[in-house]
Backbone of each chain as ProteinMPNN parsed JSONL, in Angstrom:
{"seq_chain_A": "XXXXXXXXXXXXXXXXXXXXXXXXXXXXXXXXXXXXXXXXXXXXXXXXXXXXXXXXXXXXXXXXXXXXXXXXX", "coords_chain_A": {"N_chain_A": [[28.352, 76.43, 159.151], [31.419, 76.218, 157.395], [34.528, 75.073, 158.096], [37.715, 74.965, 157.068], [40.554, 73.315, 156.979], [44.278, 72.884, 156.948], [46.028, 69.842, 157.002], [49.212, 68.746, 158.453], [51.988, 66.336, 157.875], [54.642, 67.055, 158.447], [56.316, 67.154, 160.683], [56.631, 64.682, 161.568], [57.445, 63.433, 159.527], [59.848, 64.541, 159.315], [61.17, 63.459, 161.321], [61.243, 60.734, 160.389], [63.002, 60.791, 158.616], [65.784, 60.736, 159.126], [65.804, 62.542, 161.381], [65.647, 65.193, 160.325], [66.279, 68.664, 160.772], [64.195, 71.528, 161.087], [65.797, 73.703, 159.56], [67.49, 72.19, 157.741], [65.539, 71.49, 156.119], [64.084, 73.631, 155.247], [66.211, 74.678, 153.845], [66.725, 72.835, 151.79], [63.712, 72.75, 150.309], [63.729, 75.67, 149.754], [62.987, 77.552, 151.208], [62.302, 80.105, 153.939], [63.417, 79.305, 157.608], [61.247, 80.127, 159.166], [58.987, 80.063, 157.609], [58.766, 77.043, 157.248], [58.335, 76.577, 160.044], [55.976, 77.722, 160.59], [54.231, 76.544, 158.709], [54.39, 73.89, 159.859], [53.037, 74.427, 162.078], [50.548, 74.869, 161.185], [49.85, 77.372, 160.789], [50.565, 78.629, 158.313], [49.253, 78.407, 155.306], [51.044, 76.632, 152.541], [52.066, 77.18, 149.158], [50.969, 75.732, 146.14], [53.403, 74.999, 144.685], [55.248, 75.082, 146.706], [54.382, 73.211, 148.335], [54.876, 70.713, 146.809], [57.659, 70.94, 146.657], [58.134, 70.335, 149.056], [56.837, 68.036, 149.793], [58.602, 66.336, 147.762], [61.26, 66.539, 149.029], [60.966, 64.902, 150.946], [60.54, 62.645, 149.333], [58.179, 61.512, 149.388], [54.599, 61.231, 148.256], [52.514, 64.106, 147.556], [50.19, 64.095, 148.987], [50.563, 62.597, 151.195], [51.805, 64.238, 153.013], [50.465, 66.534, 153.148], [47.255, 67.145, 154.242], [43.88, 67.792, 153.623], [41.208, 68.924, 155.407], [37.676, 69.308, 155.429], [35.475, 70.934, 157.62], [32.134, 70.727, 158.068], [30.329, 72.914, 159.949]], "CA_chain_A": [[29.674, 77.445, 158.727], [32.376, 75.574, 156.908], [35.687, 75.336, 158.455], [38.673, 74.328, 156.109], [42.069, 73.033, 157.827], [44.889, 71.9, 156.321], [46.857, 69.475, 158.326], [50.284, 68.2, 157.715], [52.855, 65.52, 158.672], [56.065, 67.58, 158.268], [57.352, 67.198, 162.103], [56.477, 63.286, 161.915], [58.297, 62.941, 158.069], [61.042, 65.166, 159.372], [62.047, 62.58, 162.255], [61.357, 59.731, 159.769], [64.068, 61.275, 157.681], [67.023, 60.957, 159.998], [65.481, 63.597, 162.289], [65.838, 66.58, 159.891], [65.952, 69.647, 161.303], [63.678, 72.606, 160.172], [66.535, 74.643, 158.898], [67.598, 71.281, 156.652], [64.203, 71.25, 155.253], [63.947, 74.959, 154.604], [67.0, 74.748, 152.712], [65.971, 71.784, 150.465], [62.831, 73.641, 149.855], [63.92, 76.801, 149.203], [62.153, 78.863, 151.914], [63.091, 80.316, 155.342], [62.821, 78.291, 158.629], [60.393, 80.716, 159.956], [58.053, 79.526, 157.064], [58.645, 75.751, 158.035], [57.739, 76.681, 161.564], [54.538, 78.399, 160.462], [53.316, 75.697, 158.078], [54.268, 73.02, 160.729], [52.069, 74.51, 163.222], [49.24, 75.049, 160.362], [49.726, 78.837, 160.724], [50.557, 78.961, 156.919], [49.012, 77.108, 153.999], [52.117, 76.811, 151.622], [51.435, 77.22, 147.9], [51.141, 74.364, 145.679], [54.887, 74.411, 144.331], [56.375, 74.816, 147.667], [54.107, 71.75, 148.721], [55.405, 69.731, 146.234], [58.695, 70.884, 146.979], [58.521, 69.855, 150.801], [56.979, 66.6, 149.337], [59.825, 65.613, 147.035], [62.486, 66.494, 149.801], [60.735, 63.769, 151.85], [60.372, 61.659, 148.473], [56.419, 60.756, 149.165], [53.532, 62.145, 147.569], [51.93, 65.245, 148.432], [48.843, 63.753, 149.801], [51.256, 61.986, 152.507], [52.745, 65.531, 153.494], [49.208, 67.557, 153.56], [45.842, 66.441, 154.302], [42.857, 68.681, 153.495], [39.91, 68.697, 155.943], [36.697, 70.463, 155.512], [34.803, 70.296, 158.662], [31.019, 71.502, 158.079], [29.649, 72.723, 161.422]], "C_chain_A": [[30.76, 76.301, 158.725], [34.065, 75.928, 157.602], [36.765, 74.445, 157.82], [39.966, 74.464, 156.893], [43.163, 72.413, 157.164], [46.081, 71.251, 157.303], [48.047, 68.923, 157.545], [51.187, 67.467, 158.73], [54.101, 65.967, 158.707], [57.062, 67.14, 159.661], [57.567, 65.45, 162.045], [57.624, 62.979, 160.848], [59.771, 63.705, 158.148], [62.185, 64.021, 160.364], [62.194, 61.382, 161.597], [62.698, 59.864, 158.782], [65.275, 61.745, 158.403], [66.972, 62.356, 161.013], [66.099, 64.927, 161.762], [65.528, 67.721, 160.576], [65.101, 70.669, 160.488], [64.607, 73.371, 159.329], [67.096, 73.664, 157.506], [66.464, 71.493, 155.585], [64.109, 72.646, 154.458], [64.944, 74.986, 153.289], [66.814, 73.956, 151.445], [64.794, 72.495, 150.036], [62.695, 74.61, 149.34], [63.119, 77.928, 149.848], [62.939, 79.097, 153.2], [62.69, 79.19, 156.472], [61.935, 78.706, 159.228], [58.902, 80.248, 159.112], [57.566, 78.158, 157.467], [58.021, 75.666, 159.288], [56.27, 76.746, 161.322], [53.808, 77.292, 159.75], [53.375, 74.434, 158.993], [53.083, 73.039, 161.907], [50.723, 75.065, 162.503], [49.056, 76.329, 160.591], [49.589, 79.359, 159.336], [50.043, 77.962, 156.09], [50.293, 77.639, 153.117], [51.067, 76.949, 150.064], [51.7, 76.115, 147.347], [52.738, 74.03, 145.491], [55.612, 74.185, 145.388], [55.719, 73.075, 148.65], [54.625, 70.513, 148.008], [57.141, 69.818, 146.404], [59.19, 70.083, 148.204], [58.283, 68.102, 150.657], [57.844, 65.826, 149.085], [60.898, 65.725, 147.767], [62.025, 65.22, 150.77], [60.545, 62.578, 150.921], [59.116, 60.683, 148.717], [55.699, 61.756, 148.318], [52.875, 63.023, 148.201], [51.016, 64.916, 149.475], [49.431, 62.961, 151.308], [51.718, 63.157, 153.305], [51.506, 66.015, 154.269], [47.811, 66.743, 153.084], [44.769, 67.483, 154.447], [41.688, 68.312, 154.036], [38.849, 69.553, 155.935], [35.301, 69.886, 156.507], [33.3, 71.393, 158.631], [30.443, 71.473, 159.22], [28.209, 73.352, 161.229]], "O_chain_A": [[31.009, 75.591, 159.699], [34.592, 77.036, 157.501], [36.719, 73.233, 158.031], [40.374, 75.523, 157.368], [42.941, 71.268, 156.769], [46.815, 71.854, 158.086], [48.021, 68.669, 156.341], [51.269, 67.707, 159.935], [54.876, 65.088, 159.084], [58.263, 66.873, 159.619], [58.622, 64.975, 162.466], [58.63, 62.36, 161.196], [60.66, 63.559, 157.309], [63.393, 63.816, 160.243], [63.163, 60.719, 161.966], [63.249, 58.87, 158.309], [65.721, 62.891, 158.335], [67.951, 63.041, 161.309], [66.845, 65.645, 162.427], [64.383, 67.779, 161.026], [65.26, 70.693, 159.268], [64.129, 73.723, 158.25], [67.157, 74.181, 156.391], [66.634, 71.634, 154.374], [64.066, 72.719, 153.23], [64.639, 75.22, 152.12], [66.766, 74.407, 150.3], [65.094, 73.017, 148.962], [61.797, 74.797, 148.519], [62.689, 78.936, 149.288], [63.962, 78.489, 153.516], [61.817, 78.343, 156.281], [61.469, 77.902, 160.035], [57.857, 80.086, 159.742], [56.434, 77.929, 157.893], [57.241, 74.758, 159.575], [55.47, 75.935, 161.79], [52.684, 77.058, 160.194], [52.327, 73.789, 158.947], [52.463, 72.117, 162.437], [49.884, 75.658, 163.182], [47.855, 76.596, 160.625], [48.801, 80.256, 159.038], [50.375, 76.78, 156.172], [50.543, 78.839, 152.995], [49.848, 76.856, 149.927], [52.565, 75.389, 147.837], [53.277, 73.047, 145.999], [56.51, 73.343, 145.371], [56.342, 72.228, 149.29], [54.772, 69.434, 148.583], [57.819, 68.798, 146.276], [60.22, 69.426, 148.352], [58.997, 67.194, 151.084], [58.098, 64.814, 149.74], [61.806, 65.015, 147.335], [62.934, 64.6, 151.322], [60.384, 61.487, 151.468], [59.014, 59.501, 148.389], [56.118, 62.807, 147.832], [52.596, 62.842, 149.386], [51.046, 65.359, 150.623], [48.736, 62.825, 152.314], [52.049, 62.869, 154.455], [51.36, 65.999, 155.492], [47.47, 66.078, 152.105], [44.789, 68.092, 155.517], [41.0, 67.486, 153.436], [39.045, 70.649, 156.46], [34.499, 68.968, 156.334], [33.316, 72.551, 159.047], [30.018, 70.424, 159.703], [27.414, 73.373, 162.168]]}, "seq_chain_B": "XXXXXXXXXXXXXXXXXXXXXXXXXXXXXXXXXXXXXXXXXXXXXXXXXXXXXXXXXXXXXXXXXXXXXXXXXXXXXXXXXXXXXXXXXXXXXXXXXXXXXXXXXXXXXXXXXXXXXXXXXXXXXXXXXXXXXXXXXXXXXXXXXXXX", "coords_chain_B": {"N_chain_B": [[69.554, 89.793, 157.994], [66.542, 89.067, 158.696], [62.942, 89.057, 157.4], [61.43, 89.894, 159.458], [63.13, 90.929, 161.43], [63.784, 93.103, 159.876], [61.457, 94.399, 159.481], [61.113, 95.319, 162.28], [63.209, 97.389, 162.445], [62.541, 98.701, 160.544], [60.534, 100.07, 161.6], [61.42, 101.271, 163.962], [63.596, 102.577, 163.448], [63.405, 103.681, 160.727], [61.134, 105.415, 161.305], [61.895, 107.446, 163.028], [63.843, 108.48, 161.518], [62.645, 109.577, 159.369], [60.909, 111.275, 160.669], [62.574, 113.052, 162.186], [64.251, 114.939, 160.837], [61.975, 116.3, 159.548], [60.955, 117.3, 161.913], [62.717, 119.407, 162.478], [62.7, 120.874, 160.466], [59.899, 121.516, 160.605], [60.203, 123.141, 162.985], [61.852, 124.999, 161.967], [60.366, 126.209, 160.141], [57.982, 127.26, 161.726], [59.108, 128.739, 163.943], [61.197, 130.412, 162.763], [60.28, 131.159, 160.441], [61.528, 131.023, 157.977], [61.56, 130.816, 154.452], [62.37, 128.638, 152.695], [62.245, 126.601, 154.225], [60.096, 124.412, 153.916], [60.449, 123.553, 151.214], [63.189, 122.176, 151.944], [62.441, 120.759, 154.071], [60.927, 118.675, 152.447], [63.103, 117.822, 150.599], [64.975, 116.66, 152.398], [63.336, 114.772, 153.671], [62.93, 112.849, 151.465], [65.482, 112.367, 150.566], [66.535, 111.2, 152.705], [64.393, 109.185, 153.371], [64.838, 107.87, 150.707], [67.302, 106.792, 150.945], [67.265, 105.041, 152.948], [65.396, 102.984, 152.151], [67.289, 102.134, 149.874], [68.79, 100.897, 151.402], [68.495, 97.793, 152.03], [68.92, 96.826, 149.335], [71.602, 97.6, 148.789], [72.618, 96.247, 150.496], [72.195, 93.481, 150.063], [74.06, 93.479, 147.423], [76.263, 93.145, 148.441], [76.244, 90.957, 149.597], [76.173, 88.891, 147.788], [77.6, 86.208, 147.345], [76.477, 84.558, 149.291], [74.346, 81.793, 149.944], [71.89, 82.046, 151.411], [68.433, 81.884, 152.113], [66.342, 84.464, 152.454], [64.022, 85.713, 151.817], [60.677, 84.747, 151.271], [57.959, 82.833, 149.694], [56.059, 83.444, 151.747], [57.161, 85.512, 153.374], [56.822, 87.198, 151.264], [53.946, 87.394, 150.651], [53.191, 88.242, 153.387], [54.183, 90.851, 153.439], [53.022, 92.038, 151.124], [50.235, 92.063, 151.99], [50.753, 94.063, 154.219], [51.242, 96.299, 152.865], [49.281, 96.789, 151.556], [47.347, 97.258, 153.8], [48.563, 99.609, 154.943], [48.273, 101.262, 152.821], [45.517, 101.292, 152.717], [45.184, 102.852, 155.435], [46.534, 105.458, 154.991], [45.114, 106.249, 152.839], [42.805, 106.789, 154.593], [43.744, 108.504, 156.239], [44.525, 110.792, 154.534], [41.737, 111.718, 153.852], [40.709, 112.179, 156.283], [42.554, 114.247, 156.983], [41.872, 116.321, 155.39], [39.104, 116.688, 155.771], [38.988, 117.189, 158.638], [40.584, 119.487, 158.485], [39.24, 121.366, 157.081], [36.815, 121.446, 158.803], [37.861, 122.695, 160.833], [38.979, 124.936, 160.101], [37.094, 125.91, 158.567], [34.714, 126.775, 155.57], [35.252, 129.458, 154.272], [37.954, 129.976, 155.402], [41.624, 129.936, 155.551], [44.442, 128.303, 155.174], [48.331, 127.766, 155.942], [50.481, 127.362, 153.111], [52.541, 125.507, 154.036], [51.247, 123.701, 155.443], [50.723, 121.694, 153.615], [52.963, 120.218, 152.575], [53.804, 119.069, 155.098], [51.654, 117.546, 155.542], [51.924, 115.532, 153.613], [54.503, 114.508, 154.567], [53.684, 113.535, 157.212], [51.845, 111.546, 156.282], [53.821, 109.776, 154.946], [55.341, 109.018, 157.332], [53.024, 107.765, 158.613], [52.395, 105.6, 156.887], [54.757, 104.324, 157.08], [54.906, 103.149, 159.574], [52.503, 101.822, 159.918], [52.797, 99.912, 157.849], [54.945, 98.797, 159.072], [53.921, 97.744, 161.61], [51.89, 96.078, 160.704], [53.158, 94.154, 159.482], [54.608, 93.01, 161.677], [52.725, 91.983, 163.032], [51.584, 90.099, 161.708], [53.577, 88.562, 161.47], [53.711, 88.086, 164.23], [51.593, 86.169, 164.309], [52.327, 83.792, 163.388], [53.776, 80.473, 164.058], [55.743, 79.826, 167.178], [59.122, 80.783, 167.266], [61.682, 78.562, 167.042], [60.55, 76.338, 167.729], [60.98, 73.051, 167.344]], "CA_chain_B": [[68.528, 90.216, 158.585], [65.178, 88.51, 158.241], [62.066, 90.177, 157.066], [60.977, 90.215, 160.73], [63.871, 92.252, 161.774], [63.709, 94.173, 158.723], [59.945, 95.193, 160.23], [61.342, 96.368, 163.387], [64.111, 98.266, 161.996], [61.445, 99.923, 159.825], [59.404, 100.681, 162.414], [62.223, 102.034, 165.293], [64.873, 103.338, 162.886], [62.67, 104.132, 159.825], [60.225, 106.648, 161.836], [62.752, 108.562, 163.88], [64.684, 108.896, 160.185], [61.637, 110.511, 158.565], [60.463, 112.221, 161.91], [63.721, 114.034, 162.978], [64.194, 115.871, 159.71], [60.476, 116.523, 159.523], [60.25, 118.335, 162.957], [63.614, 120.107, 162.338], [61.931, 121.628, 159.668], [58.834, 122.267, 161.25], [60.688, 123.983, 163.785], [62.375, 126.46, 161.23], [59.137, 126.889, 159.359], [57.214, 127.969, 162.087], [59.705, 129.781, 164.231], [61.934, 131.284, 162.182], [59.912, 131.914, 159.271], [62.305, 130.913, 156.621], [60.446, 130.531, 153.205], [62.87, 127.951, 151.97], [61.895, 125.513, 154.958], [59.188, 123.389, 153.182], [61.348, 122.611, 150.451], [64.286, 121.658, 152.696], [62.004, 119.451, 154.519], [60.384, 117.514, 151.367], [64.147, 117.381, 150.089], [65.474, 115.949, 153.389], [62.401, 113.769, 153.957], [62.942, 112.425, 150.344], [66.704, 111.926, 150.646], [66.502, 110.242, 154.001], [63.696, 108.058, 153.089], [65.468, 107.2, 149.561], [68.757, 106.207, 151.592], [66.531, 104.097, 153.902], [65.077, 102.018, 151.083], [68.13, 101.656, 149.507], [69.934, 99.99, 152.151], [68.373, 96.217, 151.455], [69.58, 96.507, 148.084], [72.777, 97.429, 148.947], [73.113, 94.931, 151.756], [72.105, 92.162, 149.056], [74.675, 93.496, 146.716], [77.476, 92.879, 148.972], [76.298, 89.385, 150.154], [75.883, 88.008, 146.586], [77.963, 85.22, 147.59], [75.706, 83.851, 150.468], [72.908, 81.343, 149.288], [70.856, 82.065, 152.449], [67.247, 82.296, 151.733], [66.193, 85.593, 153.172], [62.82, 86.268, 151.455], [60.34, 83.381, 150.536], [56.694, 83.295, 149.467], [55.269, 83.736, 153.215], [57.285, 86.928, 153.329], [56.133, 88.235, 150.063], [52.535, 87.749, 151.438], [52.952, 89.4, 154.209], [54.648, 92.32, 152.892], [51.818, 92.697, 150.041], [49.086, 92.61, 152.93], [51.029, 95.014, 155.059], [51.321, 97.217, 152.2], [47.62, 96.973, 151.576], [46.691, 97.752, 155.213], [48.965, 101.011, 154.923], [47.598, 102.003, 151.906], [44.036, 102.073, 153.381], [45.266, 104.06, 156.517], [47.188, 106.32, 154.22], [43.724, 107.003, 152.153], [41.783, 107.435, 155.478], [44.633, 109.873, 156.754], [44.486, 112.078, 153.697], [40.637, 112.047, 154.076], [40.849, 112.786, 157.523], [43.459, 115.414, 156.973], [41.287, 117.197, 154.386], [37.78, 116.927, 156.45], [39.311, 117.957, 159.879], [41.156, 121.06, 158.253], [38.025, 122.095, 156.518], [36.112, 121.564, 160.042], [38.342, 123.558, 161.879], [39.175, 126.382, 159.421], [35.749, 126.467, 157.752], [34.719, 126.97, 154.034], [35.714, 130.656, 154.21], [39.057, 130.32, 156.144], [42.608, 129.717, 154.782], [45.721, 127.736, 155.955], [49.237, 128.148, 155.53], [50.996, 125.936, 152.409], [53.213, 124.73, 154.577], [50.499, 122.502, 155.996], [50.608, 120.312, 152.218], [54.314, 119.129, 152.786], [53.492, 118.303, 156.484], [50.655, 116.286, 155.618], [52.867, 114.534, 152.759], [55.652, 113.833, 155.693], [52.928, 112.733, 158.002], [51.186, 110.562, 155.354], [55.052, 108.934, 154.947], [55.286, 108.261, 158.856], [52.019, 106.864, 159.114], [52.645, 104.672, 156.321], [55.818, 103.298, 157.423], [54.507, 102.923, 160.997], [51.604, 100.941, 159.822], [53.396, 98.641, 157.376], [55.936, 97.685, 159.913], [53.157, 96.999, 162.763], [51.127, 95.25, 160.094], [54.085, 92.88, 159.299], [54.729, 92.412, 162.851], [51.326, 91.353, 163.785], [51.055, 88.915, 160.677], [54.716, 87.527, 161.844], [53.565, 87.297, 165.341], [50.505, 85.465, 164.109], [52.939, 82.677, 163.04], [54.522, 79.692, 165.255], [56.76, 80.45, 167.865], [60.465, 80.583, 166.846], [62.684, 77.708, 168.18], [59.975, 75.066, 167.754], [61.879, 72.071, 166.304]], "C_chain_B": [[67.268, 89.304, 158.087], [64.106, 89.605, 158.128], [61.37, 90.677, 158.506], [61.717, 91.441, 161.478], [63.813, 93.288, 161.078], [62.511, 95.04, 159.228], [60.399, 96.393, 161.308], [62.305, 97.06, 162.894], [63.367, 99.192, 161.366], [60.822, 100.773, 160.465], [60.398, 101.594, 163.602], [63.262, 102.949, 164.573], [64.227, 104.165, 161.78], [62.229, 105.574, 160.208], [60.878, 107.739, 162.119], [63.491, 109.434, 162.267], [63.782, 110.075, 159.407], [61.145, 111.695, 159.773], [61.415, 113.531, 162.253], [63.575, 115.155, 161.828], [63.005, 116.814, 159.57], [60.446, 117.763, 160.741], [61.026, 119.27, 162.972], [62.926, 121.156, 161.536], [60.566, 122.346, 159.96], [59.146, 123.324, 161.942], [60.897, 125.374, 163.254], [61.411, 127.127, 160.549], [58.132, 127.943, 159.988], [57.806, 129.118, 163.296], [60.448, 130.777, 163.907], [61.344, 131.665, 160.967], [60.425, 131.851, 158.072], [61.553, 130.297, 155.379], [61.129, 129.204, 152.559], [62.434, 126.345, 153.009], [61.217, 124.394, 154.492], [59.94, 122.46, 152.257], [62.445, 121.603, 151.031], [63.708, 120.393, 153.399], [61.572, 118.534, 153.389], [61.594, 117.002, 151.212], [64.808, 116.327, 151.042], [64.681, 114.817, 153.612], [62.996, 112.657, 152.771], [64.332, 111.795, 150.11], [66.736, 110.558, 151.917], [65.627, 108.525, 153.592], [64.241, 106.908, 151.913], [66.577, 106.128, 149.992], [68.206, 104.934, 152.208], [66.062, 102.92, 153.22], [65.981, 101.493, 150.334], [69.165, 100.47, 150.0], [69.628, 98.37, 151.949], [69.001, 96.04, 150.428], [71.276, 96.491, 148.01], [73.715, 96.56, 149.876], [72.991, 93.542, 150.818], [73.448, 92.481, 148.078], [76.552, 92.767, 147.023], [77.459, 91.308, 149.73], [75.832, 88.74, 149.084], [76.282, 86.462, 146.67], [77.38, 83.87, 148.28], [74.362, 83.246, 149.582], [71.842, 81.377, 150.375], [69.458, 82.71, 152.054], [66.691, 83.399, 152.613], [64.465, 86.202, 153.067], [61.824, 84.899, 150.644], [58.856, 83.881, 149.99], [55.682, 83.919, 150.817], [55.813, 85.408, 153.401], [56.837, 87.839, 152.463], [54.659, 88.377, 150.28], [52.245, 88.676, 152.28], [53.294, 90.743, 154.073], [53.592, 92.746, 152.076], [50.705, 93.259, 151.078], [49.546, 93.838, 153.627], [50.829, 96.305, 154.195], [49.68, 97.744, 151.932], [46.987, 97.733, 152.664], [47.256, 99.113, 155.259], [48.512, 101.621, 154.098], [46.091, 102.615, 152.248], [44.186, 102.958, 154.432], [46.045, 105.118, 155.875], [45.662, 106.96, 153.612], [43.011, 107.641, 153.288], [42.231, 108.619, 156.307], [44.404, 110.921, 155.891], [43.105, 112.41, 153.699], [40.422, 112.84, 155.419], [41.271, 114.086, 157.726], [42.536, 116.552, 156.37], [40.031, 117.633, 155.314], [38.393, 117.716, 157.843], [39.872, 119.537, 159.297], [39.952, 121.645, 157.714], [37.096, 122.366, 157.901], [36.465, 122.434, 160.792], [38.594, 125.074, 161.112], [38.086, 126.915, 158.799], [35.806, 126.77, 156.262], [35.268, 128.24, 153.633], [37.352, 130.942, 154.787], [40.402, 129.692, 155.176], [43.634, 128.977, 155.722], [47.021, 127.762, 155.2], [49.824, 126.912, 154.294], [51.903, 125.234, 152.934], [52.831, 123.357, 155.329], [50.373, 121.324, 154.804], [51.746, 119.686, 152.636], [54.322, 118.689, 154.095], [52.572, 117.466, 156.434], [51.177, 115.287, 154.981], [53.57, 113.716, 153.878], [54.77, 113.151, 156.353], [52.378, 111.455, 157.405], [52.515, 109.461, 155.434], [55.201, 108.087, 156.203], [54.094, 107.458, 158.982], [51.977, 105.406, 158.446], [53.646, 103.513, 156.56], [55.586, 102.725, 158.464], [53.274, 101.641, 160.916], [51.904, 99.81, 159.131], [54.064, 98.118, 158.379], [55.119, 96.962, 161.141], [52.294, 95.94, 162.034], [51.939, 93.831, 159.877], [54.198, 92.237, 160.666], [53.85, 91.862, 163.414], [51.393, 90.156, 162.775], [52.361, 88.014, 161.028], [54.582, 87.045, 163.118], [52.66, 86.098, 165.532], [51.188, 83.838, 164.004], [53.422, 81.685, 164.394], [55.5, 80.431, 166.024], [58.265, 79.857, 167.394], [60.983, 79.379, 167.657], [62.055, 76.311, 168.113], [60.421, 74.253, 166.965], [60.42, 70.789, 166.549]], "O_chain_B": [[67.255, 88.922, 156.917], [64.221, 90.745, 158.577], [60.83, 91.781, 158.585], [61.243, 92.478, 161.942], [63.788, 94.405, 161.596], [62.615, 96.259, 159.361], [60.239, 97.614, 161.331], [61.716, 98.114, 163.134], [63.495, 100.396, 161.587], [60.547, 101.93, 160.148], [59.91, 102.638, 164.036], [63.701, 103.964, 165.113], [64.457, 105.373, 161.827], [62.672, 106.617, 159.727], [60.62, 108.845, 161.646], [63.579, 110.644, 162.061], [64.173, 111.164, 158.985], [61.099, 112.901, 159.534], [61.053, 114.68, 162.507], [62.84, 116.133, 161.963], [63.161, 118.032, 159.488], [60.018, 118.9, 160.544], [60.515, 120.298, 163.416], [62.636, 122.247, 162.027], [60.247, 123.484, 159.615], [58.588, 124.402, 161.732], [60.473, 126.451, 163.671], [61.442, 128.336, 160.322], [57.609, 128.925, 159.463], [57.181, 130.143, 163.569], [60.485, 131.853, 164.504], [61.917, 132.572, 160.363], [59.951, 132.482, 157.128], [60.97, 129.221, 155.508], [60.359, 128.609, 151.805], [62.36, 125.225, 152.505], [61.777, 123.312, 154.668], [60.097, 121.24, 152.311], [62.556, 120.438, 150.65], [64.237, 119.282, 153.385], [62.023, 117.398, 153.538], [61.686, 115.816, 151.529], [65.165, 115.239, 150.59], [65.302, 113.766, 153.768], [63.511, 111.624, 153.2], [64.377, 110.736, 149.485], [66.929, 109.345, 151.829], [66.016, 107.358, 153.551], [64.186, 105.68, 151.98], [66.724, 104.985, 149.556], [68.721, 103.847, 151.945], [66.332, 101.827, 153.717], [65.741, 100.345, 149.959], [69.894, 99.637, 149.462], [70.614, 97.677, 151.696], [69.756, 95.068, 150.41], [72.006, 95.697, 147.416], [74.917, 96.31, 149.958], [73.79, 92.623, 150.994], [74.052, 91.418, 147.936], [77.459, 92.268, 146.358], [78.398, 90.71, 150.255], [74.973, 87.897, 149.341], [75.556, 85.577, 146.215], [77.608, 82.683, 148.044], [73.61, 83.873, 148.837], [70.857, 80.665, 150.18], [69.366, 83.892, 151.723], [66.61, 83.016, 153.78], [63.857, 86.874, 153.9], [62.209, 84.252, 149.669], [58.585, 85.074, 149.862], [54.753, 84.719, 150.706], [55.034, 86.352, 153.536], [56.513, 88.999, 152.717], [54.151, 89.482, 150.089], [51.449, 89.61, 152.194], [52.67, 91.664, 154.6], [53.179, 93.886, 152.289], [50.311, 94.425, 151.126], [48.718, 94.748, 153.659], [50.311, 97.297, 154.708], [49.156, 98.843, 152.114], [46.226, 98.683, 152.485], [46.44, 99.952, 155.64], [48.2, 102.765, 154.429], [45.625, 103.75, 152.148], [43.386, 103.893, 154.478], [46.18, 105.965, 156.758], [45.225, 108.052, 153.975], [42.604, 108.799, 153.185], [41.529, 109.451, 156.881], [44.08, 112.002, 156.382], [42.997, 113.623, 153.522], [40.005, 113.996, 155.487], [40.682, 114.933, 158.397], [42.515, 117.655, 156.916], [39.912, 118.822, 155.607], [38.157, 118.919, 157.955], [39.469, 120.589, 159.794], [39.79, 122.776, 158.173], [36.663, 123.508, 158.055], [35.645, 123.049, 161.475], [38.364, 126.157, 161.651], [37.991, 128.103, 158.49], [36.897, 127.006, 155.743], [35.836, 128.202, 152.541], [37.886, 132.035, 154.599], [40.156, 129.035, 154.165], [43.58, 129.107, 156.945], [46.986, 127.78, 153.97], [49.638, 125.715, 154.512], [52.192, 124.201, 152.33], [53.516, 122.398, 155.683], [49.971, 120.192, 155.07], [51.61, 118.553, 153.097], [55.024, 117.687, 154.226], [52.566, 116.558, 157.265], [51.078, 114.159, 155.464], [53.325, 112.532, 154.109], [54.913, 111.939, 156.195], [52.465, 110.391, 158.018], [52.3, 108.359, 155.939], [55.2, 106.856, 156.242], [54.239, 106.364, 159.526], [51.682, 104.359, 159.022], [53.528, 102.303, 156.367], [56.044, 101.583, 158.504], [53.198, 100.716, 161.725], [51.467, 98.73, 159.53], [53.836, 96.941, 158.658], [55.472, 95.883, 161.616], [51.964, 94.942, 162.676], [51.479, 92.703, 160.056], [53.917, 91.048, 160.814], [54.12, 91.168, 164.395], [51.184, 89.076, 163.329], [52.253, 86.795, 160.893], [55.049, 85.952, 163.437], [52.736, 85.26, 166.432], [50.617, 82.857, 164.48], [53.421, 82.112, 165.548], [56.022, 81.476, 165.637], [58.483, 78.66, 167.203], [60.703, 79.259, 168.849], [62.699, 75.288, 168.344], [60.358, 74.544, 165.77], [60.454, 69.698, 165.98]]}, "name": "protein", "num_of_chains": 2, "seq": "XXXXXXXXXXXXXXXXXXXXXXXXXXXXXXXXXXXXXXXXXXXXXXXXXXXXXXXXXXXXXXXXXXXXXXXXXXXXXXXXXXXXXXXXXXXXXXXXXXXXXXXXXXXXXXXXXXXXXXXXXXXXXXXXXXXXXXXXXXXXXXXXXXXXXXXXXXXXXXXXXXXXXXXXXXXXXXXXXXXXXXXXXXXXXXXXXXXXXXXXXXXXXXXXXXXXXXXXXXXXX"}
C-alpha cells in the first residue's frame, strides 16, 4: 500500500527568518494561524498557490519548504 | 470569531434557536389543536434560521476596516466537507422518516399533516447539528492550538 506524506520545513525556516511567529507567517501568506499550525504539523496539505506564497514569504524555492515522500509498503 | 468558534456557536446556539420555536409550535399543535400552528412553526423556524444565517454577514459588514483573515482555504474545505456530510445525513433522515412512518402506520393508515413540517424542522435541526459536529471533528483533527 502506498503512503504519501508531505513533509515541510516551515518550523525551521521560521526560526531562520528572525524567529518569525506563526501569526506573522499567516498574515504574510494570507491564511489563519490555525492553518499554519495544521500545515506545520503535517495535518493539512496546502494548495499549490498557498505553498508558493509560503515559500515566497521565506524567499526560498518551494522544494526547500515542502518535500513529497511516497513510501510504498 | 474563528470558523471553529462559529461551529460551536452554530451547534449550541443555532440548535436551540431552531428547536425552541419548533417545540412551542408542536405543543400548540398537539395540545391546543390550533390550525395555524404548523404555519406558525414553519414561519418561526424560517425567520429565526434566516436571522442566524445573516449574523456572520452583518458582523462582517461592521468589520470592514479590519484586515484580519477569518476564512481561508482550509476553512473552506472543512465547511464543504461538513455540508456534504450533513447532506448525506439529511438524506438518510428523510428516507428513515418515510420508511419508519410507513412501518408504524402501515399501508392503509393515515398520519396528521402536522408531521410534514415537523419532519422538515427535524431535518433542519439535524443538518445544523451534523454540520457543526463534522466541522468540529475536522478542526479537532488538526494540530493543537498554541504550538509555536
